[in-house]
mmCIF file of the C-alpha atoms, coordinates in Angstrom:
data_MODEL
# 
_entry.id   MODEL 
# 
loop_
_atom_site.group_PDB 
_atom_site.id 
_atom_site.type_symbol 
_atom_site.label_atom_id 
_atom_site.label_alt_id 
_atom_site.label_comp_id 
_atom_site.label_asym_id 
_atom_site.label_entity_id 
_atom_site.label_seq_id 
_atom_site.pdbx_PDB_ins_code 
_atom_site.Cartn_x 
_atom_site.Cartn_y 
_atom_site.Cartn_z 
_atom_site.occupancy 
_atom_site.B_iso_or_equiv 
_atom_site.pdbx_formal_charge 
_atom_site.auth_seq_id 
_atom_site.auth_comp_id 
_atom_site.auth_asym_id 
_atom_site.auth_atom_id 
_atom_site.pdbx_PDB_model_num 
ATOM 1   C CA . MET A 1 1   ? -52.878 16.604  -25.171 1.00 0.00 ? 1   MET A CA 1 
ATOM 2   C CA . LYS A 1 2   ? -51.412 16.408  -22.000 1.00 0.00 ? 2   LYS A CA 1 
ATOM 3   C CA . ILE A 1 3   ? -50.756 12.505  -22.471 1.00 0.00 ? 3   ILE A CA 1 
ATOM 4   C CA . ARG A 1 4   ? -48.889 13.598  -25.202 1.00 0.00 ? 4   ARG A CA 1 
ATOM 5   C CA . ALA A 1 5   ? -46.476 15.770  -23.313 1.00 0.00 ? 5   ALA A CA 1 
ATOM 6   C CA . ILE A 1 6   ? -45.745 13.378  -21.185 1.00 0.00 ? 6   ILE A CA 1 
ATOM 7   C CA . LEU A 1 7   ? -45.535 11.258  -23.024 1.00 0.00 ? 7   LEU A CA 1 
ATOM 8   C CA . THR A 1 8   ? -42.704 13.038  -24.597 1.00 0.00 ? 8   THR A CA 1 
ATOM 9   C CA . ILE A 1 9   ? -41.743 14.380  -21.291 1.00 0.00 ? 9   ILE A CA 1 
ATOM 10  C CA . VAL A 1 10  ? -40.879 10.559  -20.106 1.00 0.00 ? 10  VAL A CA 1 
ATOM 11  C CA . ILE A 1 11  ? -39.395 8.897   -23.444 1.00 0.00 ? 11  ILE A CA 1 
ATOM 12  C CA . SER A 1 12  ? -36.684 12.159  -23.090 1.00 0.00 ? 12  SER A CA 1 
ATOM 13  C CA . ILE A 1 13  ? -35.881 11.359  -19.365 1.00 0.00 ? 13  ILE A CA 1 
ATOM 14  C CA . LEU A 1 14  ? -35.338 7.501   -20.483 1.00 0.00 ? 14  LEU A CA 1 
ATOM 15  C CA . VAL A 1 15  ? -33.417 8.816   -23.396 1.00 0.00 ? 15  VAL A CA 1 
ATOM 16  C CA . GLY A 1 16  ? -31.198 10.633  -20.940 1.00 0.00 ? 16  GLY A CA 1 
ATOM 17  C CA . PHE A 1 17  ? -31.150 7.866   -18.370 1.00 0.00 ? 17  PHE A CA 1 
ATOM 18  C CA . VAL A 1 18  ? -29.576 5.585   -20.865 1.00 0.00 ? 18  VAL A CA 1 
ATOM 19  C CA . PHE A 1 19  ? -27.370 7.686   -21.952 1.00 0.00 ? 19  PHE A CA 1 
ATOM 20  C CA . GLY A 1 20  ? -26.182 8.747   -19.202 1.00 0.00 ? 20  GLY A CA 1 
ATOM 21  C CA . PHE A 1 21  ? -25.700 5.599   -18.154 1.00 0.00 ? 21  PHE A CA 1 
ATOM 22  C CA . LEU A 1 22  ? -23.193 4.601   -21.443 1.00 0.00 ? 22  LEU A CA 1 
ATOM 23  C CA . THR A 1 23  ? -21.292 7.776   -21.319 1.00 0.00 ? 23  THR A CA 1 
ATOM 24  C CA . SER A 1 24  ? -20.337 6.559   -17.535 1.00 0.00 ? 24  SER A CA 1 
ATOM 25  C CA . GLY A 1 25  ? -19.535 3.496   -18.736 1.00 0.00 ? 25  GLY A CA 1 
ATOM 26  C CA . GLN A 1 26  ? -17.472 4.867   -21.519 1.00 0.00 ? 26  GLN A CA 1 
ATOM 27  C CA . ILE A 1 27  ? -15.708 6.874   -19.086 1.00 0.00 ? 27  ILE A CA 1 
ATOM 28  C CA . LYS A 1 28  ? -15.028 4.461   -16.190 1.00 0.00 ? 28  LYS A CA 1 
ATOM 29  C CA . LYS A 1 29  ? -14.147 1.780   -19.386 1.00 0.00 ? 29  LYS A CA 1 
ATOM 30  C CA . GLN A 1 30  ? -11.259 4.271   -20.233 1.00 0.00 ? 30  GLN A CA 1 
ATOM 31  C CA . GLU A 1 31  ? -10.132 5.568   -16.688 1.00 0.00 ? 31  GLU A CA 1 
ATOM 32  C CA . ALA A 1 32  ? -9.431  1.738   -15.721 1.00 0.00 ? 32  ALA A CA 1 
ATOM 33  C CA . VAL A 1 33  ? -7.414  1.480   -19.388 1.00 0.00 ? 33  VAL A CA 1 
ATOM 34  C CA . LYS A 1 34  ? -5.536  4.087   -18.204 1.00 0.00 ? 34  LYS A CA 1 
ATOM 35  C CA . LYS A 1 35  ? -4.970  2.447   -14.748 1.00 0.00 ? 35  LYS A CA 1 
ATOM 36  C CA . HIS A 1 36  ? -3.359  -0.508  -16.141 1.00 0.00 ? 36  HIS A CA 1 
ATOM 37  C CA . LYS A 1 37  ? -1.845  1.092   -18.961 1.00 0.00 ? 37  LYS A CA 1 
ATOM 38  C CA . HIS A 1 38  ? 0.999   1.529   -16.436 1.00 0.00 ? 38  HIS A CA 1 
ATOM 39  C CA . SER A 1 39  ? 3.426   -0.723  -15.127 1.00 0.00 ? 39  SER A CA 1 
ATOM 40  C CA . PHE A 1 40  ? 3.800   -1.422  -10.940 1.00 0.00 ? 40  PHE A CA 1 
ATOM 41  C CA . HIS A 1 41  ? 6.693   0.693   -10.931 1.00 0.00 ? 41  HIS A CA 1 
ATOM 42  C CA . GLU A 1 42  ? 5.297   4.055   -12.581 1.00 0.00 ? 42  GLU A CA 1 
ATOM 43  C CA . MET A 1 43  ? 2.116   3.575   -10.876 1.00 0.00 ? 43  MET A CA 1 
ATOM 44  C CA . PHE A 1 44  ? 3.902   3.145   -7.777  1.00 0.00 ? 44  PHE A CA 1 
ATOM 45  C CA . VAL A 1 45  ? 6.398   6.241   -8.502  1.00 0.00 ? 45  VAL A CA 1 
ATOM 46  C CA . TYR A 1 46  ? 3.574   8.751   -9.282  1.00 0.00 ? 46  TYR A CA 1 
ATOM 47  C CA . LYS A 1 47  ? 1.147   7.829   -6.786  1.00 0.00 ? 47  LYS A CA 1 
ATOM 48  C CA . THR A 1 48  ? 4.044   8.574   -4.241  1.00 0.00 ? 48  THR A CA 1 
ATOM 49  C CA . LEU A 1 49  ? 4.955   11.362  -5.366  1.00 0.00 ? 49  LEU A CA 1 
ATOM 50  C CA . GLY A 1 50  ? 0.915   12.569  -5.767  1.00 0.00 ? 50  GLY A CA 1 
ATOM 51  C CA . VAL A 1 51  ? 0.927   12.018  -1.710  1.00 0.00 ? 51  VAL A CA 1 
ATOM 52  C CA . ILE A 1 52  ? 4.234   13.765  -1.024  1.00 0.00 ? 52  ILE A CA 1 
ATOM 53  C CA . GLU A 1 53  ? 3.424   16.281  -3.589  1.00 0.00 ? 53  GLU A CA 1 
ATOM 54  C CA . PRO A 1 54  ? 7.588   17.721  -4.052  1.00 0.00 ? 54  PRO A CA 1 
ATOM 55  C CA . GLY A 1 55  ? 9.475   20.475  -5.522  1.00 0.00 ? 55  GLY A CA 1 
ATOM 56  C CA . GLU A 1 56  ? 10.785  20.609  -8.640  1.00 0.00 ? 56  GLU A CA 1 
ATOM 57  C CA . ALA A 1 57  ? 13.836  20.443  -6.366  1.00 0.00 ? 57  ALA A CA 1 
ATOM 58  C CA . GLN A 1 58  ? 12.868  17.670  -4.410  1.00 0.00 ? 58  GLN A CA 1 
ATOM 59  C CA . LYS A 1 59  ? 11.805  15.485  -7.264  1.00 0.00 ? 59  LYS A CA 1 
ATOM 60  C CA . ASP A 1 60  ? 15.403  14.689  -7.829  1.00 0.00 ? 60  ASP A CA 1 
ATOM 61  C CA . THR A 1 61  ? 16.004  13.626  -4.215  1.00 0.00 ? 61  THR A CA 1 
ATOM 62  C CA . LEU A 1 62  ? 12.986  11.573  -3.901  1.00 0.00 ? 62  LEU A CA 1 
ATOM 63  C CA . LEU A 1 63  ? 12.654  9.802   -7.342  1.00 0.00 ? 63  LEU A CA 1 
ATOM 64  C CA . PRO A 1 64  ? 16.024  7.784   -7.048  1.00 0.00 ? 64  PRO A CA 1 
ATOM 65  C CA . ILE A 1 65  ? 14.667  6.592   -2.954  1.00 0.00 ? 65  ILE A CA 1 
ATOM 66  C CA . ILE A 1 66  ? 11.106  6.342   -4.381  1.00 0.00 ? 66  ILE A CA 1 
ATOM 67  C CA . MET A 1 67  ? 12.316  3.884   -7.648  1.00 0.00 ? 67  MET A CA 1 
ATOM 68  C CA . LYS A 1 68  ? 14.629  1.743   -4.943  1.00 0.00 ? 68  LYS A CA 1 
ATOM 69  C CA . TYR A 1 69  ? 11.512  1.088   -3.000  1.00 0.00 ? 69  TYR A CA 1 
ATOM 70  C CA . SER A 1 70  ? 9.342   0.745   -6.180  1.00 0.00 ? 70  SER A CA 1 
ATOM 71  C CA . GLU A 1 71  ? 11.754  -1.608  -7.069  1.00 0.00 ? 71  GLU A CA 1 
ATOM 72  C CA . LYS A 1 72  ? 11.091  -3.562  -3.858  1.00 0.00 ? 72  LYS A CA 1 
ATOM 73  C CA . THR A 1 73  ? 7.538   -3.741  -3.292  1.00 0.00 ? 73  THR A CA 1 
ATOM 74  C CA . MET A 1 74  ? 7.745   -5.108  -6.712  1.00 0.00 ? 74  MET A CA 1 
ATOM 75  C CA . VAL A 1 75  ? 9.949   -8.025  -5.894  1.00 0.00 ? 75  VAL A CA 1 
ATOM 76  C CA . LEU A 1 76  ? 7.792   -8.364  -2.286  1.00 0.00 ? 76  LEU A CA 1 
ATOM 77  C CA . LYS A 1 77  ? 4.515   -8.511  -4.872  1.00 0.00 ? 77  LYS A CA 1 
ATOM 78  C CA . ASN A 1 78  ? 5.618   -10.873 -6.908  1.00 0.00 ? 78  ASN A CA 1 
ATOM 79  C CA . LYS A 1 79  ? 6.900   -13.190 -4.296  1.00 0.00 ? 79  LYS A CA 1 
ATOM 80  C CA . VAL A 1 80  ? 3.101   -12.933 -2.659  1.00 0.00 ? 80  VAL A CA 1 
ATOM 81  C CA . SER A 1 81  ? 1.489   -13.718 -6.056  1.00 0.00 ? 81  SER A CA 1 
ATOM 82  C CA . SER A 1 82  ? 3.865   -17.134 -6.219  1.00 0.00 ? 82  SER A CA 1 
ATOM 83  C CA . GLU A 1 83  ? 2.648   -18.161 -2.891  1.00 0.00 ? 83  GLU A CA 1 
ATOM 84  C CA . PHE A 1 84  ? -0.478  -17.133 -3.219  1.00 0.00 ? 84  PHE A CA 1 
ATOM 85  C CA . ASP A 1 85  ? -1.040  -19.730 -6.246  1.00 0.00 ? 85  ASP A CA 1 
ATOM 86  C CA . SER A 1 86  ? 0.918   -22.185 -4.584  1.00 0.00 ? 86  SER A CA 1 
ATOM 87  C CA . LEU A 1 87  ? -1.435  -22.370 -1.334  1.00 0.00 ? 87  LEU A CA 1 
ATOM 88  C CA . ILE A 1 88  ? -4.509  -22.356 -3.593  1.00 0.00 ? 88  ILE A CA 1 
ATOM 89  C CA . HIS A 1 89  ? -3.334  -25.044 -5.362  1.00 0.00 ? 89  HIS A CA 1 
ATOM 90  C CA . GLU A 1 90  ? -2.704  -26.681 -2.290  1.00 0.00 ? 90  GLU A CA 1 
ATOM 91  C CA . MET A 1 91  ? -6.334  -26.160 -1.050  1.00 0.00 ? 91  MET A CA 1 
ATOM 92  C CA . SER A 1 92  ? -7.576  -27.777 -4.361  1.00 0.00 ? 92  SER A CA 1 
ATOM 93  C CA . LEU A 1 93  ? -5.320  -30.865 -3.591  1.00 0.00 ? 93  LEU A CA 1 
ATOM 94  C CA . ASP A 1 94  ? -6.501  -31.336 -0.318  1.00 0.00 ? 94  ASP A CA 1 
ATOM 95  C CA . LEU A 1 95  ? -9.964  -30.713 -1.352  1.00 0.00 ? 95  LEU A CA 1 
ATOM 96  C CA . LYS A 1 96  ? -10.181 -32.741 -4.039  1.00 0.00 ? 96  LYS A CA 1 
ATOM 97  C CA . PRO A 1 97  ? -11.212 -36.214 -2.136  1.00 0.00 ? 97  PRO A CA 1 
ATOM 98  C CA . TYR A 1 98  ? -13.146 -34.806 -0.846  1.00 0.00 ? 98  TYR A CA 1 
ATOM 99  C CA . VAL A 1 99  ? -15.573 -33.292 -3.672  1.00 0.00 ? 99  VAL A CA 1 
ATOM 100 C CA . SER A 1 100 ? -16.776 -34.913 -6.390  1.00 0.00 ? 100 SER A CA 1 
ATOM 101 C CA . SER A 1 101 ? -16.133 -33.961 -9.953  1.00 0.00 ? 101 SER A CA 1 
ATOM 102 C CA . GLU A 1 102 ? -18.415 -31.111 -11.105 1.00 0.00 ? 102 GLU A CA 1 
ATOM 103 C CA . GLN A 1 103 ? -17.052 -29.037 -7.854  1.00 0.00 ? 103 GLN A CA 1 
ATOM 104 C CA . TYR A 1 104 ? -13.529 -29.782 -8.185  1.00 0.00 ? 104 TYR A CA 1 
ATOM 105 C CA . LYS A 1 105 ? -13.489 -28.295 -11.908 1.00 0.00 ? 105 LYS A CA 1 
ATOM 106 C CA . LYS A 1 106 ? -15.544 -25.593 -10.135 1.00 0.00 ? 106 LYS A CA 1 
ATOM 107 C CA . LEU A 1 107 ? -12.735 -25.506 -7.967  1.00 0.00 ? 107 LEU A CA 1 
ATOM 108 C CA . GLU A 1 108 ? -9.818  -25.301 -10.604 1.00 0.00 ? 108 GLU A CA 1 
ATOM 109 C CA . GLU A 1 109 ? -11.351 -22.879 -12.799 1.00 0.00 ? 109 GLU A CA 1 
ATOM 110 C CA . ASN A 1 110 ? -11.913 -20.303 -9.390  1.00 0.00 ? 110 ASN A CA 1 
ATOM 111 C CA . GLU A 1 111 ? -7.800  -21.119 -8.975  1.00 0.00 ? 111 GLU A CA 1 
ATOM 112 C CA . LEU A 1 112 ? -7.139  -19.495 -12.427 1.00 0.00 ? 112 LEU A CA 1 
ATOM 113 C CA . ARG A 1 113 ? -9.147  -16.533 -12.397 1.00 0.00 ? 113 ARG A CA 1 
ATOM 114 C CA . LEU A 1 114 ? -7.315  -16.026 -9.063  1.00 0.00 ? 114 LEU A CA 1 
ATOM 115 C CA . ARG A 1 115 ? -4.485  -16.635 -10.626 1.00 0.00 ? 115 ARG A CA 1 
ATOM 116 C CA . GLU A 1 116 ? -5.504  -14.247 -13.414 1.00 0.00 ? 116 GLU A CA 1 
ATOM 117 C CA . LYS A 1 117 ? -6.747  -11.506 -11.077 1.00 0.00 ? 117 LYS A CA 1 
ATOM 118 C CA . TYR A 1 118 ? -3.597  -11.264 -8.747  1.00 0.00 ? 118 TYR A CA 1 
ATOM 119 C CA . LYS A 1 119 ? -0.881  -11.647 -11.749 1.00 0.00 ? 119 LYS A CA 1 
ATOM 120 C CA . ARG A 1 120 ? -1.597  -8.121  -12.602 1.00 0.00 ? 120 ARG A CA 1 
# 
């Protein structure tokens, strides 16, 4: 009788953990999708306004300034991203004579992965 009760409790706890992990994963996934759904400009403005917490009267004055800097930061982000791509590609070419073909293939795969990661 006691074994049955203990077994029921243990199984209930395990099922609870499984549902908790699954629910937590789904919530985190939805949050990530929400963040990536917005453009860089929208997120920049949203986060900046969140830090400042302006009143309604201030928003009309601050929004054009924030948008101007949002555009400038986007240009800088794109420039850095393209320079990063070039630098990583240059490194791969410099390493090519010193690594095996299998190692070079891994290096190229890593280069593609980094390129995709930093394009966002």
